[in-house]
N, C-alpha and C positions, 0 to 999 in steps of 0.2 A: 405491469402484470397485476391482475386482480387476485390478490392472495386469498381473500375470503372465498371467491368463486372456486379457486383451485382446491382449497381445503374441502369444499363441499363435493367436488368432483372426484377426489382421490379414491374413495371406496370403489367407484365404478372403473376408474382408470387402472387400478391394480388388480381388479378381479381376474382370476385365472393365473395370477403370478404370486399368490400367497398360498403356502401349503394348507391343505384342508384341515389339518390338526392345529393350526395357529389361529387364535381368536382375534388377534390385533396386529397392527403393523405400525411402523414408525416412519416418519419422513422429515427431511430438512428442506427448507425452501431457500434457494440462493437467488436473491433478487437485487443484489447490489447494496443491500443494507447491512450494516455491521452486525456480527454475531456477538451476543452477550452471554457470558457464562452464568451459572447459577449463583455465583458470588457477586455478580453485578459488574464485572469488568469486561472490556472488549477482548475477543480472542480471534486469532487468525485461523481459518479452516485449513485442514490438510488436503493435499490432492488425493483423489480416490479414483477407482476404476469401477465400471459397472456395465450393464447392458440396457440399451434404450428399449423401453417396453411400451411407451405411448408418447404421442405428441398431440398438442392442441394448437390453436392459433396463437396462444401466448406462452406455452410452457412445453418443456421436454422432461419426461419422467424417466429416471434411470434407476434400475434396480441395483442396489449396492450390497445387499445381504439377503439372508433367508427371508426376512420380512421387513427389510429396510430399504428405503427409497430416497432419492434426491430429486427435487423439482428445480429445474433451471429456467430462469427467465429467458425466453426465446430471443428477446431484443438485445440481450447482453452476450450471448454465446458467439464465439468466433467461427463456429461451424455448426450446421444443423444436420446431424447424421440421420440415416434412415432408421426406422424401427427394426430392432434385432441386432443393430451394430453394437460391438463392444467398444467402449470409449474410455479414455482417461480424461478426467475433469480436474482443472486447477482453478479454483476460485481465487479471487484476489487475496494476497497476504502482504502485509507490510514488510518491507525489506530494508537492509542496511546498504551503505555505499559499496561494500565489498560483494554485494549480490546475495548474501545469505539472508534467510528469513530473520526478521527483527526479533523474533522470540527465540532465536538460537541461544542456548546457554553460553555465558561468557566464561572462558577458561583462563586460569592463571596458574602459575607454578609456585608452590609453597615448599618449605623445607622443614624436615623433622629436626629434632634437637641435635641429632648427630650429623646433620647436613645432607640427608638423603632427600632428593627432590620428589615431589608428587604433584599431580594435577588436580586442581579444584574446579568444579563447574558450578556456576552460580546462575540461578534463574529466579527472578522475582515475579510472582504471579501477577499478571496484568501489565507487566512491563514489556515494552517492545521498542527499545531505544534505537535511534539511528544517529550515532554521533558523527559530527562533521570530521572528515579526514584532514584535520589541520592541527598544527602544534598549539600548545597552550600559549596564548598571547600575554603580553605584559600590560597592555592598555586596558584599564578597567571598563571603559565603554565598549571595547571590542569583546571583552569577556562577557559582558551583559548581552550583547547582540548574539553571540554564540549560544548562550543559555536560552534566550528567547526563541531562537530558531529550533533548538532541540526540544524545548518543553511546551511551547505554545501550540494549541491545536490549530489544524487547518480548518477551513470553513465547514468541511463535511463532518467534523466532530469525532472522526475515527482516527485519522492520521495526525501526526505532528507535522509542523512545517517542514522538517527535514525529510519526512517520508514523502511529502509533496515534491521536494527537490529530487529525491531518488527516482520517483515515478516520471519526472520530466527529463531524466537522463543526465542529471548534474554531474560534472566531473571537472578535472583540471582546476582545482581550487587554488586561489591565491588570497593573501591577506595583506592589508596595510595596517601595520602595528606601530603607530607613532608614539613618541615620547609626549608627556603632558604639555610641554611647551610648543609642540608642533601640531596639536590636535585640531586647530582651526585651519592652518595652512595645508596640512596633510590629514584629511579626515580619516578616521578608522573605517575600514571597508573590508568586505568579503566579496570576492569575485569568483565566478564559475561559468562554465559553458553548459548549455542545455540543448537538447535536440528533441523537441516535441512537435506535434502537428500544428501547435499554436505559434511557437517561436523556436527558431534555431539561431543561436548566436551566443553572445557573451552577456551575462547578467552581473550587475554590481549593486550591492546594498551598502550605502554609505551612511555614516552617522553625521547629522548636522548639529553641531554643538550649540549654535546660537538659538535654535528653536527647540532643541532637545527632541528632535524627530529624525526620521530616516528619509533618504531619497533612494529611489530604485532607477537604475539606468539600464537600457537595453542597447547593445552594440551589435551591429552586423557588418562583418568585413571591415572592422576598424572604424565604422561610422556610427555616431549616436543616432538611433532611430526613435527613441522615446525616453523621456525622463519624467518621473513623477516625484514631486517634492511634498514635504509635510505629511509623510506617512507615519502615523502613530504606531507604537509597538503593538497595540491590540488590533490593528487593521493590517499588519504586515502580511499575515497569512492570506487574507482576502485579496490584497493587492497582487501578491505573487500568483495566486490562483488565476486571477483575471489575466495576467500577463503571459504565463507559461504553462498552465495546467490544461491539457486538452481533454481530460476526462477518460482517456482510454484505459486507465488503471482499473476502472470498474468492470472491464470485460471479463467474462468467464472463458478461460481457454479450454477448448474441447478438441481432443485429438482422437481420430478414429484408429482403433487398434485392429479392427477387422470389420468387414461388411457383413450384411445379412447372408446367411448360407442359403444357397438355392434350394427351392422346394423339390423334393424327390417325388416323382410320379410313378 
């Protein structure tokens, strides 16, 4: 979508949909690019509702407030509603393995001096963690692999590698947590099942002690279908993207809440 062209067209597209006593209007563009806050960190947009007031070859314009609009990239929406339709729009938001948004505050139970419990919610601005649903391992190399998956960025620069795994439907996690004496005979590994348009099956990330690199294996119905050796930690996200990420996470989900009302003659 040509965002510069859309910006130039917006005054014409929203004409007749802004109150006469309002001198300006606001709009957000949703084109698959990460949103950045005024403080400079990535943020995940919230779902919203509105009315479709205009469409072009490249964009859908939704009125979301008195003088507020959203512009959706037509190539990314899951449905193209008619003008006049009321819709619910859900742009991409990073998620955790439990299905909740990754920016959901973390809750913990604390206790007062006299033993009374209370709930504390913690939210770090700019933080959207997706922690792997596995127990803390003993093997230092496995600990480092977990840290890298949770902290290193995916190639898009918006997600972490674990967000990439969530978007690929990763589940049924297993780990190989060897003792130091067995680290070569039984390499540390994390395994999981994915279900994306690019690959459906079992994925295993193994640590190769001799080369200090990783290997990634893909299994389908118990058979090895691909193995990539000598994957360095800083290319692990790129490799997993190539193997299992189908890109569907970029889609903007649009649900029609109502169609255009018929014209009364």
